[in-house]
Backbone bond lengths (Angstrom), bond angles and torsions (degrees), N, CA, C in turn:
res aa  C-N    CA-C-N  psi(-1)  N-CA   C-N-CA  omega(-1)  CA-C   N-CA-C  phi
1 M - - - 1.452 - - 1.522 108.96 -
2 S 1.296 113.77 144.48 1.459 118.19 -179.34 1.531 109.44 -86.11
3 K 1.316 114.29 169.07 1.458 120.31 -179.27 1.528 111.22 -64.59
4 L 1.314 116.44 -33.97 1.457 120.68 -178.61 1.530 111.55 -64.32
5 T 1.311 117.87 -42.81 1.468 120.31 179.98 1.530 111.20 -67.95
6 I 1.328 117.19 -36.28 1.471 120.57 177.55 1.523 109.70 -64.46
7 I 1.318 117.32 -44.16 1.468 121.45 179.22 1.530 110.15 -62.96
8 L 1.323 117.47 -43.55 1.462 121.00 178.89 1.527 111.80 -63.95
9 L 1.325 117.92 -39.09 1.466 121.27 177.56 1.533 111.53 -65.41
10 V 1.323 116.72 -40.09 1.472 120.79 178.62 1.532 109.78 -65.36
11 I 1.329 116.86 -43.82 1.465 120.42 178.71 1.524 110.22 -63.43
12 L 1.322 118.21 -41.52 1.457 122.30 178.04 1.529 111.31 -62.52
13 A 1.329 117.02 -41.92 1.466 120.99 178.57 1.533 110.63 -63.90
14 L 1.330 117.05 -40.86 1.471 120.72 178.25 1.524 111.30 -65.04
15 L 1.317 117.45 -40.77 1.460 120.85 178.33 1.531 111.70 -64.70
16 I 1.316 116.80 -40.46 1.462 120.39 177.88 1.524 110.48 -65.19
17 A 1.327 117.23 -42.80 1.466 120.79 178.64 1.531 110.86 -63.23
18 A 1.333 117.89 -41.15 1.460 121.10 178.51 1.528 110.26 -65.43
19 F 1.311 117.69 -39.48 1.462 121.65 179.21 1.524 111.38 -63.81
20 V 1.330 117.06 -43.68 1.465 121.47 178.23 1.527 110.41 -64.17
21 A 1.326 116.81 -41.35 1.467 120.55 178.84 1.531 110.72 -63.40
22 L 1.316 117.53 -40.86 1.469 120.71 177.90 1.526 111.92 -64.22
23 I 1.317 117.23 -37.88 1.463 120.58 177.77 1.525 110.08 -63.91
24 I 1.324 117.42 -45.04 1.465 121.03 -179.41 1.524 110.97 -63.84
25 V 1.320 117.26 -45.64 1.472 121.09 179.45 1.522 110.50 -64.42
26 G 1.329 117.48 -39.16 1.455 121.65 178.89 1.527 112.39 -63.40
27 R 1.312 117.01 -40.72 1.467 120.43 178.61 1.523 111.15 -65.72
28 K 1.340 116.87 -41.20 1.468 119.99 178.01 1.523 110.69 -63.09
29 A 1.329 117.04 -42.98 1.466 120.71 179.41 1.523 110.60 -64.98
30 Q 1.319 117.16 -36.73 1.460 121.30 179.46 1.530 110.51 -66.35
31 R 1.320 117.68 -41.69 1.462 121.19 177.36 1.521 111.03 -64.77
32 R 1.318 116.29 -43.07 1.471 121.16 179.73 1.527 110.69 -62.99
33 Q 1.329 116.86 -40.58 1.466 120.23 179.76 1.521 110.98 -68.00
34 A 1.322 118.08 -37.84 1.464 120.93 177.79 1.528 110.69 -64.55
35 L 1.324 117.28 -39.78 1.456 121.38 177.52 1.523 111.28 -64.53
36 Q 1.325 117.06 -43.65 1.469 120.99 178.12 1.526 110.96 -64.09
37 Q 1.330 117.65 -38.62 1.459 121.03 179.00 1.528 110.73 -64.72
38 E 1.329 117.36 -39.49 1.465 120.98 176.51 1.523 110.85 -61.82
39 Q 1.335 117.19 -43.37 1.464 120.89 179.31 1.527 110.73 -64.26
40 M 1.330 117.32 -40.77 1.461 120.44 179.48 1.521 110.90 -65.91
41 D 1.334 117.42 -39.67 1.462 120.69 178.63 1.523 111.10 -66.16
42 A 1.336 117.17 -34.36 1.463 120.62 179.53 1.530 111.15 -69.19
43 M 1.327 117.38 -33.63 1.467 121.46 -177.62 1.529 112.60 -91.74
44 A 1.313 118.06 -4.27 1.464 121.53 -173.61 1.524 111.61 -66.17
45 Q 1.324 115.49 140.10 1.459 121.68 174.63 1.518 108.77 -143.62
46 T 1.318 115.83 149.49 1.460 120.98 -179.61 1.524 108.70 -93.74
47 I 1.331 116.24 127.39 1.457 120.72 178.42 1.525 109.31 -130.65
48 S 1.309 114.68 159.00 1.450 121.41 176.29 1.521 107.67 -105.94
49 M 1.323 117.12 135.18 1.467 120.10 -177.89 1.520 110.14 -148.08
50 L 1.320 114.64 156.35 1.454 122.15 176.11 1.516 107.54 -102.22
51 V 1.319 117.23 116.91 1.465 121.74 -177.51 1.526 108.99 -77.69
52 I 1.312 116.75 122.23 1.453 122.67 179.17 1.523 110.85 -93.19
53 D 1.336 115.91 -48.09 1.460 120.30 -174.79 1.516 108.84 -153.32
54 K 1.324 116.19 151.10 1.463 120.99 172.92 1.519 108.56 -142.13
55 K 1.336 115.12 134.26 1.465 121.40 -178.54 1.516 109.50 -150.78
56 R 1.302 114.60 162.76 1.464 120.98 168.55 1.523 106.39 -100.46
57 M 1.326 116.22 120.01 1.460 119.52 -179.35 1.523 110.88 -146.77
58 K 1.329 114.76 161.65 1.456 120.47 177.52 1.520 108.73 -65.80
59 I 1.315 115.91 150.30 1.457 120.35 -174.94 1.530 111.42 -65.41
60 S 1.323 117.70 -28.88 1.467 120.09 179.91 1.523 111.77 -72.64
61 Q 1.322 118.13 -24.23 1.464 122.25 -179.54 1.526 112.68 -98.51
62 S 1.323 117.95 -1.77 1.462 121.71 -169.20 1.519 114.44 -77.44
63 G 1.324 118.42 -23.98 1.454 120.34 -176.13 1.517 112.77 91.35
64 L 1.325 116.96 9.74 1.457 120.73 175.43 1.529 109.31 -70.20
65 P 1.335 117.77 157.77 1.464 120.02 178.52 1.528 112.09 -58.05
66 Q 1.321 116.20 148.97 1.465 121.66 -176.98 1.526 111.22 -61.25
67 Q 1.322 117.34 -32.97 1.457 120.92 179.49 1.534 110.87 -62.78
68 V 1.303 117.50 -38.69 1.468 121.86 178.39 1.526 109.59 -66.76
69 I 1.326 116.58 -43.06 1.463 120.89 179.94 1.526 110.59 -63.37
70 D 1.329 117.40 -40.33 1.463 121.36 179.92 1.527 112.23 -66.97
71 Q 1.334 117.65 -32.11 1.466 120.97 -178.79 1.519 112.80 -79.66
72 T 1.324 117.27 -14.60 1.456 121.33 -179.49 1.531 109.58 -73.02
73 P 1.328 117.94 135.31 1.473 119.71 176.42 1.532 111.25 -58.52
74 K 1.319 115.93 145.45 1.464 121.38 -174.78 1.530 112.96 -58.53
75 L 1.325 117.16 -35.79 1.461 119.80 -179.19 1.524 111.94 -68.11
76 L 1.336 117.42 -30.60 1.458 120.72 -177.61 1.527 112.95 -83.23
77 R 1.319 118.08 -9.96 1.466 120.52 -178.28 1.521 112.33 -69.08
78 W 1.314 117.60 -20.22 1.470 120.98 -179.91 1.517 111.66 -87.09
79 N 1.344 117.22 -19.24 1.461 120.20 -178.85 1.522 110.85 -72.71
80 K 1.315 115.67 151.21 1.455 120.30 176.20 1.528 108.57 -90.67
81 L 1.332 115.43 132.00 1.456 121.82 -179.71 1.518 110.05 -108.81
82 P 1.327 117.70 150.61 1.465 119.50 173.10 1.531 109.35 -75.48
83 I 1.323 117.08 113.99 1.458 123.65 -176.32 1.531 108.81 -112.19
84 V 1.332 116.42 134.87 1.459 122.41 178.03 1.518 108.14 -120.34
85 K 1.341 116.63 125.56 1.458 121.34 173.89 1.522 106.43 -100.47
86 A 1.333 115.89 124.55 1.462 120.06 -173.65 1.519 110.62 -142.67
87 K 1.323 114.32 158.44 1.452 121.39 175.64 1.519 107.06 -102.51
88 V 1.326 115.87 113.24 1.457 122.67 179.54 1.517 106.73 -109.86
89 G 1.336 116.05 106.15 1.467 119.61 -173.81 1.522 108.21 65.38
90 P 1.318 118.06 -131.08 1.468 119.75 179.24 1.530 113.75 -87.68
91 K 1.348 118.11 -6.78 1.463 121.18 -173.42 1.523 112.39 -101.90
92 M 1.331 115.29 144.68 1.469 121.57 169.90 1.521 107.25 -87.73
93 M 1.337 116.95 133.68 1.458 121.20 -179.07 1.520 110.13 -131.72
94 V 1.329 115.16 149.83 1.462 122.55 172.72 1.518 106.22 -108.62
95 L 1.323 116.40 122.67 1.462 121.88 -176.04 1.522 109.96 -124.06
96 V 1.330 115.70 148.13 1.459 122.19 173.99 1.518 106.75 -92.86
97 C 1.315 116.95 140.91 1.455 121.16 -172.75 1.526 110.77 -119.20
98 D 1.315 115.90 152.72 1.454 121.43 173.40 1.526 108.70 -71.55
99 E 1.316 118.03 147.31 1.467 121.63 -177.28 1.525 112.58 -60.50
100 K 1.338 117.33 -41.65 1.469 120.57 -178.15 1.526 111.06 -67.53
101 V 1.314 117.08 -35.52 1.463 121.98 -176.97 1.527 110.92 -79.03
102 F 1.318 117.28 -29.73 1.464 122.30 -174.42 1.523 112.27 -57.51
103 E 1.326 116.55 -40.41 1.457 120.23 -178.58 1.527 112.18 -69.80
104 L 1.342 117.62 -27.60 1.458 121.37 -176.03 1.528 113.53 -85.18
105 I 1.327 117.65 -21.12 1.467 120.46 -175.55 1.525 109.83 -70.10
106 P 1.351 117.17 122.26 1.466 119.88 178.92 1.530 111.37 -84.10
107 L 1.323 116.08 148.95 1.460 121.08 178.02 1.521 110.33 -82.48
108 K 1.330 115.48 150.44 1.473 123.37 174.02 1.524 112.54 57.18
109 R 1.331 117.36 32.12 1.458 121.04 177.78 1.523 110.10 -135.71
110 E 1.310 115.51 159.18 1.456 120.98 177.40 1.523 108.79 -87.95
111 V 1.321 115.73 131.90 1.457 121.11 -179.30 1.522 109.90 -132.86
112 K 1.322 115.83 154.98 1.460 121.66 171.73 1.515 106.82 -106.75
113 V 1.331 115.27 123.87 1.457 120.70 -176.32 1.522 110.20 -129.92
114 V 1.316 115.81 159.17 1.453 122.76 174.01 1.519 106.92 -95.89
115 V 1.342 116.00 118.76 1.459 121.79 -176.00 1.518 109.17 -119.03
116 S 1.322 115.25 138.19 1.456 121.71 174.36 1.521 106.86 -125.54
117 G 1.313 116.94 98.41 1.463 121.12 -175.15 1.517 109.28 74.58
118 I 1.337 116.88 -114.44 1.467 120.83 176.49 1.530 110.74 -112.61
119 Y 1.327 117.06 20.00 1.463 121.99 -175.65 1.522 110.07 -114.00
120 I 1.314 117.54 121.02 1.458 122.57 176.09 1.526 107.44 -86.19
121 S 1.342 115.66 116.43 1.462 118.50 -175.52 1.524 113.63 -103.53
122 A 1.340 117.80 -23.27 1.465 119.69 -179.36 1.518 109.34 -155.77
123 I 1.326 115.57 159.13 1.455 121.05 176.59 1.529 107.44 -117.05
124 K 1.324 115.67 130.00 1.466 120.79 -178.42 1.523 110.53 -89.63
125 S 1.338 116.06 -56.05 1.458 119.06 -177.38 1.521 109.35 -158.36
126 A 1.320 114.88 167.99 1.456 121.01 177.69 1.515 108.56 -141.49
127 R 1.322 116.28 147.37 1.463 119.43 175.06 1.511 108.59 -67.17
128 G 1.298 116.15 129.13 1.462 119.86 -177.99 1.512 112.12 89.45
129 G 1.323 118.25 1.03 1.461 121.99 177.69 1.521 112.94 86.18
130 L 1.306 114.39 159.05 1.462 121.47 177.60 1.518 109.39 -92.83
131 E 1.310 115.64 136.96 1.460 120.94 177.36 1.514 108.78 -113.32
132 A 1.311 116.03 127.88 1.458 119.55 176.48 1.524 108.19 -73.91
133 P 1.327 118.35 133.80 1.454 119.62 179.86 1.521 111.35 -66.74
134 V 1.304 116.09 147.80 1.459 121.29 179.23 1.526 108.30 -73.72
135 K 1.337 115.36 124.70 1.452 119.39 179.60 1.521 109.59 -77.03
136 K 1.320 114.97 137.54 1.454 119.17 176.10 1.522 109.20 -75.55
137 K 1.322 115.68 141.96 1.452 119.90 177.05 1.516 108.63 -80.56
138 G 1.303 115.13 145.73 1.447 120.56 179.29 1.522 111.64 -71.83
139 F 1.302 115.80 167.98 1.458 122.30 -178.32 1.522 111.56 -58.53
140 F 1.334 116.62 -47.83 1.461 120.16 -175.53 1.531 111.83 -69.99
141 K 1.340 118.16 -34.25 1.466 120.22 177.85 1.525 110.68 -66.06
142 R 1.337 116.72 -40.23 1.463 119.08 176.58 1.519 110.86 -66.88
143 L 1.322 116.58 -38.11 1.456 121.94 -178.47 1.528 110.42 -65.19
144 F 1.348 116.91 -46.27 1.455 119.60 -176.86 1.524 112.08 -76.80
145 K 1.312 118.71 -19.64 1.459 120.93 177.50 1.516 111.04 -68.27
146 K 1.334 116.20 -32.53 1.477 120.52 178.30 1.508 108.68 -68.48
């Protein structure tokens, strides 16, 4: 066998090993996510709140409790999270929102949402109805429309 075939076989073996490792890690992450989803569903409760403000901001600037910030992995502290500031009963609260729900939450209106801890996972209803946000058209769609 020539040197080229040996090198190609070694590279192929490394690629197969990396693929198997990714499958194993992916399955573990999938199981962990399913377990977390079950826990969130068990703790979920529907509350009514008045949305004051919503923004995407870094977790260190969000106003969340220090304990939550400390528990966040260091790599995720730089990411911007969808944060909702709302009045729940007599208290002002800072809540983290799901990406899909964040776009639907209206400002300065009362909404009923499903909350699990400080995480908004779904929106049930809003006074005045829910409005779907207008999707922006892509560059090529605008270009070809002209």
